[in-house]
C-alpha positions, 0 to 999 in steps of 0.5 A: 574114346573108350576101350582099354587094353590089358591093365597098364597098356595104352588105351585104344582111341576111337576117333579122328586125330587129323582132318583136312590139310592144316595150312601155313599159319596154323602149322606155324602155331603148332610148331612154335606156339603150342610148345609154350602151353603144351602140358605133358603127363609128368605127375603134378603134386599141385595143379598150379604147377601147370601154370607157373603161378597159382590161379583162383580156380581151375577148369578142365575141358575134355575134347574142346573141338574147335576151341570156341568154348575154351577160348571164350571162357579163358578170355573173360576169366583171367584168374582161372587156369584152363586145361584143354584136352583134344586129340584132333590136330585141326581143333588144336590148331584152331584153338591156337589161332583163337588164343593168338589172333593169328589167322591165315593170310597174316604171313608177316606175323610168321616172322615174329614171336607169337604170343597171346592176343590182346585182352588175353593172359597166359591161363590156358594149357593144352594136352593134345592126346587122349585125356585118359593118359593125363588122368594119372598126372593130375592131383586129387581135387584139382578142378572146380569145374570139368566140361564135357561138351558134345562128346561122340555119342557112339549111338550103336549099342555095340559101341556103347563101351566107347562112350566117355561117360562110363564108370571108369572115367567117372571115377577119375572125374570124381577124383579130380573134382573138388567137393561141390565142383561141377561136371557139365555135360552138353549133348544134342543126341537123344541116346547120349542124353538118356545114357548120361542120366542113367550113368550119372544116377547110378554113380554115388559121387554126383548129384544132378543139380537141376530143379526144373526143366529150364535148368537143363534145356537152357545153357548155363550162365557161363556158357559160350556158344560152340560151332557144333552147337550152332550146327546142331540147332541149324539141323533141328537138334536141341542140345541139353546142358546137364550139371552134376555136383561132386558130393 
């Protein structure tokens, strides 16, 4: 997810938009529930407009994958408004399943209106396209925290320009974060670890918050384990968890 065409043109997207067949229940959620929480790219003067009422905090997760992390945080932080961005249709469908509790086999539920599952509140919005198309619609200093968890590392040198952490995207993330806000980046790939630190150290808008190795080797206090993280650990890849403060 990196390259842009000529100025003003839609950026090129690299990555999957859809995978295996999406079955009945999740297809139903995409058709009937997603529109209620779907965010468009109409410019917002205030981030509270996205939720209909002000929240105490606002967070953005870029590329939420299967939605494990986003769904877990949204369930325990009712006063926080979460915007999740994901182009992968199967991942969006899985997040909707987590938010509503509707799973395959619950055919009787398809005949009734679906809402948030018990214990949840209406504090999640979804943008189901490239986040760069959303940037211009979001106001300055809107977010307390931005999550970028296990982005595609694009490890080959010739693909480095596709990596999400780059000067252009960091400029936008700096604009969107409040001063003192946090950009959290998790990765299990050695090339992306080095790349992230190089890019962030070169950017004057951020500082690395780590005081010792435990600060980046261990998950942060608000962490919610993801499916990808579990896979990485099974395969012997140890993730790191970088946090950068907006100056």
